[in-house]
A tleap script that builds the chain and sets N, CA, C and O, in Angstrom:
source leaprc.protein.ff14SB
mol = sequence {
  NMET LEU SER GLU ASN VAL PHE ALA GLN GLY
  VAL ARG LEU LEU VAL ASP ARG ASP ALA HIE
  LEU ALA GLU VAL VAL GLU LYS TYR GLY LEU
  PRO PRO LEU TRP VAL ARG LYS PRO GLY PHE
  PRO THR LEU VAL TYR ILE ILE LEU GLU GLN
  GLN VAL SER LEU ALA SER ALA LYS ALA ALA
  PHE ASP ARG LEU ASN ASP ALA VAL ARG PRO
  LEU THR PRO LYS ARG PHE LEU LYS LEU ALA
  ASP THR GLU LEU LEU ARG ILE GLY PHE SER
  ARG GLN LYS THR LEU CTYR
}
set mol.1.N position { 0.841 -1.177 0.000 }
set mol.1.CA position { 0.000 0.000 0.000 }
set mol.1.C position { 0.888 1.242 0.000 }
set mol.1.O position { 1.886 1.307 0.718 }
set mol.2.N position { 0.519 2.204 -0.797 }
set mol.2.CA position { 1.303 3.431 -0.880 }
set mol.2.C position { 0.945 4.342 0.291 }
set mol.2.O position { -0.194 4.791 0.425 }
set mol.3.N position { 1.928 4.600 1.122 }
set mol.3.CA position { 1.759 5.497 2.265 }
set mol.3.C position { 2.688 6.691 2.075 }
set mol.3.O position { 3.501 6.716 1.151 }
set mol.4.N position { 2.563 7.667 2.949 }
set mol.4.CA position { 3.452 8.837 2.897 }
set mol.4.C position { 4.912 8.403 3.007 }
set mol.4.O position { 5.768 8.924 2.293 }
set mol.5.N position { 5.201 7.452 3.898 }
set mol.5.CA position { 6.585 6.987 4.083 }
set mol.5.C position { 7.112 6.270 2.854 }
set mol.5.O position { 8.234 6.528 2.417 }
set mol.6.N position { 6.320 5.377 2.295 }
set mol.6.CA position { 6.742 4.647 1.091 }
set mol.6.C position { 6.940 5.626 -0.062 }
set mol.6.O position { 7.898 5.505 -0.826 }
set mol.7.N position { 6.037 6.590 -0.188 }
set mol.7.CA position { 6.144 7.604 -1.233 }
set mol.7.C position { 7.439 8.402 -1.078 }
set mol.7.O position { 8.160 8.611 -2.053 }
set mol.8.N position { 7.732 8.845 0.142 }
set mol.8.CA position { 8.952 9.622 0.404 }
set mol.8.C position { 10.197 8.796 0.096 }
set mol.8.O position { 11.166 9.324 -0.451 }
set mol.9.N position { 10.186 7.520 0.438 }
set mol.9.CA position { 11.325 6.646 0.121 }
set mol.9.C position { 11.515 6.538 -1.388 }
set mol.9.O position { 12.642 6.576 -1.880 }
set mol.10.N position { 10.416 6.405 -2.116 }
set mol.10.CA position { 10.494 6.331 -3.569 }
set mol.10.C position { 11.060 7.601 -4.178 }
set mol.10.O position { 11.880 7.544 -5.095 }
set mol.11.N position { 10.624 8.744 -3.673 }
set mol.11.CA position { 11.152 10.021 -4.160 }
set mol.11.C position { 12.644 10.112 -3.871 }
set mol.11.O position { 13.412 10.564 -4.720 }
set mol.12.N position { 13.059 9.691 -2.689 }
set mol.12.CA position { 14.492 9.733 -2.349 }
set mol.12.C position { 15.309 8.844 -3.293 }
set mol.12.O position { 16.403 9.226 -3.710 }
set mol.13.N position { 14.794 7.686 -3.624 }
set mol.13.CA position { 15.493 6.809 -4.578 }
set mol.13.C position { 15.639 7.487 -5.941 }
set mol.13.O position { 16.686 7.400 -6.581 }
set mol.14.N position { 14.582 8.157 -6.368 }
set mol.14.CA position { 14.627 8.834 -7.666 }
set mol.14.C position { 15.589 10.014 -7.661 }
set mol.14.O position { 16.348 10.196 -8.613 }
set mol.15.N position { 15.567 10.818 -6.601 }
set mol.15.CA position { 16.453 11.983 -6.576 }
set mol.15.C position { 17.914 11.564 -6.448 }
set mol.15.O position { 18.806 12.299 -6.871 }
set mol.16.N position { 18.168 10.399 -5.875 }
set mol.16.CA position { 19.542 9.888 -5.825 }
set mol.16.C position { 20.059 9.542 -7.215 }
set mol.16.O position { 21.269 9.506 -7.439 }
set mol.17.N position { 19.157 9.291 -8.136 }
set mol.17.CA position { 19.537 8.878 -9.496 }
set mol.17.C position { 19.404 9.988 -10.528 }
set mol.17.O position { 19.904 9.854 -11.645 }
set mol.18.N position { 18.744 11.072 -10.175 }
set mol.18.CA position { 18.467 12.127 -11.150 }
set mol.18.C position { 18.735 13.490 -10.515 }
set mol.18.O position { 17.973 13.957 -9.668 }
set mol.19.N position { 19.827 14.116 -10.939 }
set mol.19.CA position { 20.230 15.400 -10.358 }
set mol.19.C position { 19.200 16.498 -10.620 }
set mol.19.O position { 18.977 17.354 -9.763 }
set mol.20.N position { 18.572 16.479 -11.793 }
set mol.20.CA position { 17.571 17.502 -12.110 }
set mol.20.C position { 16.352 17.365 -11.192 }
set mol.20.O position { 15.831 18.355 -10.679 }
set mol.21.N position { 15.920 16.144 -11.000 }
set mol.21.CA position { 14.795 15.914 -10.099 }
set mol.21.C position { 15.175 16.289 -8.667 }
set mol.21.O position { 14.353 16.825 -7.923 }
set mol.22.N position { 16.406 16.011 -8.291 }
set mol.22.CA position { 16.880 16.372 -6.948 }
set mol.22.C position { 16.793 17.882 -6.734 }
set mol.22.O position { 16.415 18.338 -5.655 }
set mol.23.N position { 17.144 18.660 -7.765 }
set mol.23.CA position { 17.053 20.121 -7.661 }
set mol.23.C position { 15.608 20.569 -7.457 }
set mol.23.O position { 15.329 21.453 -6.646 }
set mol.24.N position { 14.704 19.955 -8.195 }
set mol.24.CA position { 13.289 20.323 -8.086 }
set mol.24.C position { 12.761 20.004 -6.690 }
set mol.24.O position { 12.081 20.826 -6.076 }
set mol.25.N position { 13.074 18.811 -6.192 }
set mol.25.CA position { 12.597 18.415 -4.864 }
set mol.25.C position { 13.237 19.281 -3.786 }
set mol.25.O position { 12.591 19.624 -2.796 }
set mol.26.N position { 14.501 19.633 -3.977 }
set mol.26.CA position { 15.168 20.498 -3.000 }
set mol.26.C position { 14.513 21.876 -2.971 }
set mol.26.O position { 14.340 22.468 -1.905 }
set mol.27.N position { 14.154 22.379 -4.143 }
set mol.27.CA position { 13.575 23.716 -4.230 }
set mol.27.C position { 12.117 23.753 -3.754 }
set mol.27.O position { 11.710 24.686 -3.062 }
set mol.28.N position { 11.332 22.727 -4.133 }
set mol.28.CA position { 9.894 22.758 -3.869 }
set mol.28.C position { 9.407 21.741 -2.833 }
set mol.28.O position { 8.257 21.800 -2.397 }
set mol.29.N position { 10.269 20.823 -2.444 }
set mol.29.CA position { 9.848 19.792 -1.498 }
set mol.29.C position { 9.201 18.612 -2.202 }
set mol.29.O position { 9.097 18.572 -3.428 }
set mol.30.N position { 8.774 17.667 -1.404 }
set mol.30.CA position { 8.118 16.482 -1.962 }
set mol.30.C position { 6.819 16.871 -2.658 }
set mol.30.O position { 6.101 17.749 -2.180 }
set mol.31.N position { 6.515 16.234 -3.765 }
set mol.31.CA position { 5.214 16.492 -4.383 }
set mol.31.C position { 4.108 15.925 -3.496 }
set mol.31.O position { 4.356 15.037 -2.680 }
set mol.32.N position { 2.900 16.435 -3.656 }
set mol.32.CA position { 1.815 15.908 -2.825 }
set mol.32.C position { 1.475 14.473 -3.223 }
set mol.32.O position { 1.570 14.095 -4.391 }
set mol.33.N position { 1.087 13.707 -2.251 }
set mol.33.CA position { 0.609 12.352 -2.508 }
set mol.33.C position { -0.902 12.437 -2.618 }
set mol.33.O position { -1.596 12.692 -1.634 }
set mol.34.N position { -1.398 12.223 -3.816 }
set mol.34.CA position { -2.837 12.281 -4.030 }
set mol.34.C position { -3.427 10.934 -3.664 }
set mol.34.O position { -3.124 9.919 -4.291 }
set mol.35.N position { -4.249 10.931 -2.672 }
set mol.35.CA position { -4.914 9.704 -2.253 }
set mol.35.C position { -6.297 9.693 -2.883 }
set mol.35.O position { -7.077 10.634 -2.735 }
set mol.36.N position { -6.578 8.620 -3.579 }
set mol.36.CA position { -7.874 8.499 -4.235 }
set mol.36.C position { -8.539 7.202 -3.812 }
set mol.36.O position { -7.880 6.237 -3.424 }
set mol.37.N position { -9.833 7.205 -3.895 }
set mol.37.CA position { -10.596 6.018 -3.552 }
set mol.37.C position { -10.248 4.906 -4.547 }
set mol.37.O position { -10.302 5.129 -5.756 }
set mol.38.N position { -9.893 3.719 -4.060 }
set mol.38.CA position { -9.560 2.634 -4.981 }
set mol.38.C position { -10.805 2.143 -5.723 }
set mol.38.O position { -11.921 2.207 -5.205 }
set mol.39.N position { -10.591 1.654 -6.938 }
set mol.39.CA position { -11.702 1.068 -7.677 }
set mol.39.C position { -11.715 1.470 -9.134 }
set mol.39.O position { -10.932 2.309 -9.578 }
set mol.40.N position { -12.614 0.857 -9.860 }
set mol.40.CA position { -12.727 1.076 -11.299 }
set mol.40.C position { -13.057 2.523 -11.660 }
set mol.40.O position { -12.422 3.070 -12.561 }
set mol.41.N position { -14.025 3.169 -10.998 }
set mol.41.CA position { -14.304 4.563 -11.355 }
set mol.41.C position { -13.073 5.466 -11.250 }
set mol.41.O position { -12.881 6.346 -12.089 }
set mol.42.N position { -12.255 5.259 -10.248 }
set mol.42.CA position { -11.044 6.070 -10.093 }
set mol.42.C position { -10.071 5.814 -11.235 }
set mol.42.O position { -9.457 6.751 -11.744 }
set mol.43.N position { -9.925 4.567 -11.640 }
set mol.43.CA position { -9.056 4.245 -12.775 }
set mol.43.C position { -9.525 4.971 -14.032 }
set mol.43.O position { -8.715 5.560 -14.748 }
set mol.44.N position { -10.818 4.932 -14.300 }
set mol.44.CA position { -11.365 5.620 -15.476 }
set mol.44.C position { -11.114 7.122 -15.374 }
set mol.44.O position { -10.737 7.757 -16.359 }
set mol.45.N position { -11.319 7.686 -14.201 }
set mol.45.CA position { -11.111 9.123 -14.005 }
set mol.45.C position { -9.651 9.500 -14.258 }
set mol.45.O position { -9.383 10.518 -14.898 }
set mol.46.N position { -8.720 8.709 -13.774 }
set mol.46.CA position { -7.294 8.978 -13.995 }
set mol.46.C position { -6.972 8.936 -15.486 }
set mol.46.O position { -6.224 9.778 -15.982 }
set mol.47.N position { -7.528 7.967 -16.197 }
set mol.47.CA position { -7.302 7.881 -17.646 }
set mol.47.C position { -7.867 9.117 -18.335 }
set mol.47.O position { -7.227 9.678 -19.224 }
set mol.48.N position { -9.056 9.542 -17.935 }
set mol.48.CA position { -9.650 10.734 -18.541 }
set mol.48.C position { -8.813 11.982 -18.284 }
set mol.48.O position { -8.788 12.885 -19.120 }
set mol.49.N position { -8.129 12.050 -17.145 }
set mol.49.CA position { -7.325 13.225 -16.801 }
set mol.49.C position { -6.053 13.352 -17.633 }
set mol.49.O position { -5.453 14.426 -17.683 }
set mol.50.N position { -5.642 12.291 -18.273 }
set mol.50.CA position { -4.383 12.319 -19.018 }
set mol.50.C position { -4.517 13.183 -20.264 }
set mol.50.O position { -5.423 12.984 -21.073 }
set mol.51.N position { -3.631 14.121 -20.410 }
set mol.51.CA position { -3.456 14.969 -21.591 }
set mol.51.C position { -4.631 15.906 -21.869 }
set mol.51.O position { -4.786 16.390 -22.990 }
set mol.52.N position { -5.459 16.165 -20.851 }
set mol.52.CA position { -6.517 17.172 -20.988 }
set mol.52.C position { -6.565 17.977 -19.694 }
set mol.52.O position { -5.922 17.624 -18.706 }
set mol.53.N position { -7.321 19.045 -19.711 }
set mol.53.CA position { -7.466 19.829 -18.485 }
set mol.53.C position { -8.266 19.025 -17.461 }
set mol.53.O position { -9.067 18.160 -17.815 }
set mol.54.N position { -8.034 19.327 -16.199 }
set mol.54.CA position { -8.776 18.639 -15.144 }
set mol.54.C position { -10.271 18.943 -15.244 }
set mol.54.O position { -11.100 18.089 -14.931 }
set mol.55.N position { -10.616 20.151 -15.675 }
set mol.55.CA position { -12.027 20.517 -15.832 }
set mol.55.C position { -12.681 19.691 -16.935 }
set mol.55.O position { -13.815 19.236 -16.787 }
set mol.56.N position { -11.968 19.502 -18.033 }
set mol.56.CA position { -12.483 18.692 -19.135 }
set mol.56.C position { -12.668 17.241 -18.707 }
set mol.56.O position { -13.674 16.612 -19.035 }
set mol.57.N position { -11.695 16.717 -17.976 }
set mol.57.CA position { -11.787 15.335 -17.493 }
set mol.57.C position { -12.969 15.177 -16.543 }
set mol.57.O position { -13.697 14.187 -16.615 }
set mol.58.N position { -13.161 16.145 -15.657 }
set mol.58.CA position { -14.275 16.059 -14.708 }
set mol.58.C position { -15.609 16.100 -15.438 }
set mol.58.O position { -16.531 15.361 -15.092 }
set mol.59.N position { -15.716 16.956 -16.443 }
set mol.59.CA position { -16.963 17.048 -17.203 }
set mol.59.C position { -17.269 15.723 -17.898 }
set mol.59.O position { -18.410 15.260 -17.879 }
set mol.60.N position { -16.258 15.114 -18.509 }
set mol.60.CA position { -16.457 13.823 -19.175 }
set mol.60.C position { -16.817 12.745 -18.156 }
set mol.60.O position { -17.692 11.917 -18.410 }
set mol.61.N position { -16.151 12.754 -17.017 }
set mol.61.CA position { -16.436 11.755 -15.984 }
set mol.61.C position { -17.858 11.930 -15.445 }
set mol.61.O position { -18.553 10.945 -15.196 }
set mol.62.N position { -18.282 13.161 -15.268 }
set mol.62.CA position { -19.650 13.412 -14.805 }
set mol.62.C position { -20.668 12.905 -15.826 }
set mol.62.O position { -21.677 12.310 -15.448 }
set mol.63.N position { -20.411 13.136 -17.125 }
set mol.63.CA position { -21.312 12.628 -18.163 }
set mol.63.C position { -21.329 11.100 -18.165 }
set mol.63.O position { -22.377 10.482 -18.356 }
set mol.64.N position { -20.152 10.497 -17.949 }
set mol.64.CA position { -20.077 9.038 -17.881 }
set mol.64.C position { -20.892 8.522 -16.699 }
set mol.64.O position { -21.632 7.548 -16.837 }
set mol.65.N position { -20.765 9.158 -15.552 }
set mol.65.CA position { -21.538 8.744 -14.372 }
set mol.65.C position { -23.040 8.903 -14.586 }
set mol.65.O position { -23.829 8.119 -14.060 }
set mol.66.N position { -23.434 9.907 -15.352 }
set mol.66.CA position { -24.854 10.075 -15.668 }
set mol.66.C position { -25.346 8.964 -16.591 }
set mol.66.O position { -26.501 8.548 -16.505 }
set mol.67.N position { -24.472 8.485 -17.471 }
set mol.67.CA position { -24.848 7.470 -18.459 }
set mol.67.C position { -24.761 6.048 -17.921 }
set mol.67.O position { -25.500 5.172 -18.371 }
set mol.68.N position { -23.872 5.810 -16.967 }
set mol.68.CA position { -23.621 4.451 -16.480 }
set mol.68.C position { -23.666 4.446 -14.954 }
set mol.68.O position { -22.761 4.952 -14.291 }
set mol.69.N position { -24.735 3.866 -14.411 }
set mol.69.CA position { -24.875 3.774 -12.952 }
set mol.69.C position { -25.277 2.372 -12.576 }
set mol.69.O position { -26.254 1.849 -13.112 }
set mol.70.N position { -24.571 1.764 -11.690 }
set mol.70.CA position { -23.271 2.170 -11.165 }
set mol.70.C position { -22.183 1.948 -12.206 }
set mol.70.O position { -22.331 1.122 -13.106 }
set mol.71.N position { -21.103 2.683 -12.078 }
set mol.71.CA position { -19.989 2.576 -13.018 }
set mol.71.C position { -19.153 1.355 -12.652 }
set mol.71.O position { -18.314 1.396 -11.752 }
set mol.72.N position { -19.405 0.281 -13.369 }
set mol.72.CA position { -18.672 -0.969 -13.175 }
set mol.72.C position { -18.022 -1.358 -14.488 }
set mol.72.O position { -18.452 -0.890 -15.543 }
set mol.73.N position { -16.998 -2.200 -14.456 }
set mol.73.CA position { -16.376 -2.638 -15.712 }
set mol.73.C position { -17.392 -3.271 -16.665 }
set mol.73.O position { -17.368 -3.002 -17.866 }
set mol.74.N position { -18.271 -4.099 -16.140 }
set mol.74.CA position { -19.253 -4.787 -16.987 }
set mol.74.C position { -20.175 -3.794 -17.694 }
set mol.74.O position { -20.421 -3.919 -18.893 }
set mol.75.N position { -20.672 -2.829 -16.967 }
set mol.75.CA position { -21.560 -1.825 -17.569 }
set mol.75.C position { -20.793 -0.906 -18.525 }
set mol.75.O position { -21.305 -0.520 -19.576 }
set mol.76.N position { -19.570 -0.566 -18.148 }
set mol.76.CA position { -18.748 0.295 -19.001 }
set mol.76.C position { -18.490 -0.367 -20.354 }
set mol.76.O position { -18.554 0.289 -21.393 }
set mol.77.N position { -18.201 -1.658 -20.337 }
set mol.77.CA position { -17.888 -2.370 -21.578 }
set mol.77.C position { -19.080 -2.481 -22.519 }
set mol.77.O position { -18.907 -2.806 -23.693 }
set mol.78.N position { -20.265 -2.222 -22.031 }
set mol.78.CA position { -21.454 -2.250 -22.887 }
set mol.78.C position { -21.581 -0.984 -23.740 }
set mol.78.O position { -22.368 -0.951 -24.685 }
set mol.79.N position { -20.813 0.051 -23.410 }
set mol.79.CA position { -20.880 1.305 -24.169 }
set mol.79.C position { -20.183 1.155 -25.514 }
set mol.79.O position { -19.080 0.612 -25.597 }
set mol.80.N position { -20.828 1.633 -26.551 }
set mol.80.CA position { -20.216 1.658 -27.881 }
set mol.80.C position { -19.235 2.822 -27.956 }
set mol.80.O position { -19.325 3.778 -27.185 }
set mol.81.N position { -18.302 2.728 -28.893 }
set mol.81.CA position { -17.331 3.813 -29.078 }
set mol.81.C position { -18.026 5.148 -29.338 }
set mol.81.O position { -17.572 6.187 -28.859 }
set mol.82.N position { -19.122 5.125 -30.091 }
set mol.82.CA position { -19.839 6.371 -30.375 }
set mol.82.C position { -20.376 7.003 -29.092 }
set mol.82.O position { -20.387 8.226 -28.954 }
set mol.83.N position { -20.820 6.166 -28.156 }
set mol.83.CA position { -21.297 6.693 -26.877 }
set mol.83.C position { -20.148 7.290 -26.072 }
set mol.83.O position { -20.299 8.346 -25.457 }
set mol.84.N position { -18.996 6.612 -26.075 }
set mol.84.CA position { -17.830 7.133 -25.356 }
set mol.84.C position { -17.384 8.469 -25.946 }
set mol.84.O position { -17.027 9.386 -25.207 }
set mol.85.N position { -17.403 8.580 -27.271 }
set mol.85.CA position { -17.033 9.843 -27.919 }
set mol.85.C position { -18.004 10.956 -27.524 }
set mol.85.O position { -17.582 12.078 -27.246 }
set mol.86.N position { -19.297 10.648 -27.500 }
set mol.86.CA position { -20.305 11.635 -27.112 }
set mol.86.C position { -20.095 12.084 -25.665 }
set mol.86.O position { -20.298 13.253 -25.337 }
set mol.87.N position { -19.692 11.161 -24.814 }
set mol.87.CA position { -19.445 11.469 -23.400 }
set mol.87.C position { -18.227 12.371 -23.234 }
set mol.87.O position { -18.165 13.169 -22.299 }
set mol.88.N position { -17.252 12.243 -24.147 }
set mol.88.CA position { -16.064 13.095 -24.065 }
set mol.88.C position { -14.750 12.357 -24.114 }
set mol.88.O position { -13.695 12.966 -23.938 }
set mol.89.N position { -14.788 11.049 -24.350 }
set mol.89.CA position { -13.550 10.290 -24.527 }
set mol.89.C position { -12.951 10.644 -25.882 }
set mol.89.O position { -13.678 10.836 -26.857 }
set mol.90.N position { -11.634 10.730 -25.943 }
set mol.90.CA position { -10.967 10.935 -27.229 }
set mol.90.C position { -11.020 9.625 -28.013 }
set mol.90.O position { -11.256 8.561 -27.442 }
set mol.91.N position { -10.801 9.712 -29.318 }
set mol.91.CA position { -10.770 8.479 -30.128 }
set mol.91.C position { -9.716 7.519 -29.587 }
set mol.91.O position { -9.945 6.312 -29.515 }
set mol.92.N position { -8.560 8.062 -29.208 }
set mol.92.CA position { -7.485 7.218 -28.681 }
set mol.92.C position { -7.923 6.509 -27.399 }
set mol.92.O position { -7.638 5.326 -27.213 }
set mol.93.N position { -8.604 7.220 -26.531 }
set mol.93.CA position { -9.017 6.612 -25.261 }
set mol.93.C position { -10.117 5.578 -25.444 }
set mol.93.O position { -10.261 4.681 -24.614 }
set mol.94.N position { -10.888 5.687 -26.508 }
set mol.94.CA position { -11.895 4.647 -26.752 }
set mol.94.C position { -11.233 3.322 -27.106 }
set mol.94.O position { -11.863 2.270 -26.997 }
set mol.95.N position { -9.977 3.358 -27.525 }
set mol.95.CA position { -9.258 2.123 -27.868 }
set mol.95.C position { -8.728 1.404 -26.636 }
set mol.95.O position { -8.400 0.220 -26.715 }
set mol.96.N position { -8.636 2.086 -25.507 }
set mol.96.CA position { -8.119 1.463 -24.289 }
set mol.96.C position { -9.065 0.376 -23.859 }
set mol.96.O position { -8.827 -0.286 -22.850 }
savepdb mol mol.pdb
quit
């Protein structure tokens, strides 16, 4: 399980190997550890957040939650690509 201590140890291992990262951590400190609820909806939300604004990802996730309740892998897989595109998934993300 990822805890604050495990996270800090991981950062220390990385900064020992990367001088540029060490400078960033020295200047700004450890990055925040984002704790999220485990489960499929969180995984989908993280995927939606990649390469788009957080506001855009949230809007798409909210539309997905409106379309699929409860959001489970089985129900999600029933969505056609056209439905995912309408919800706000990129063409690339519909391939995942």
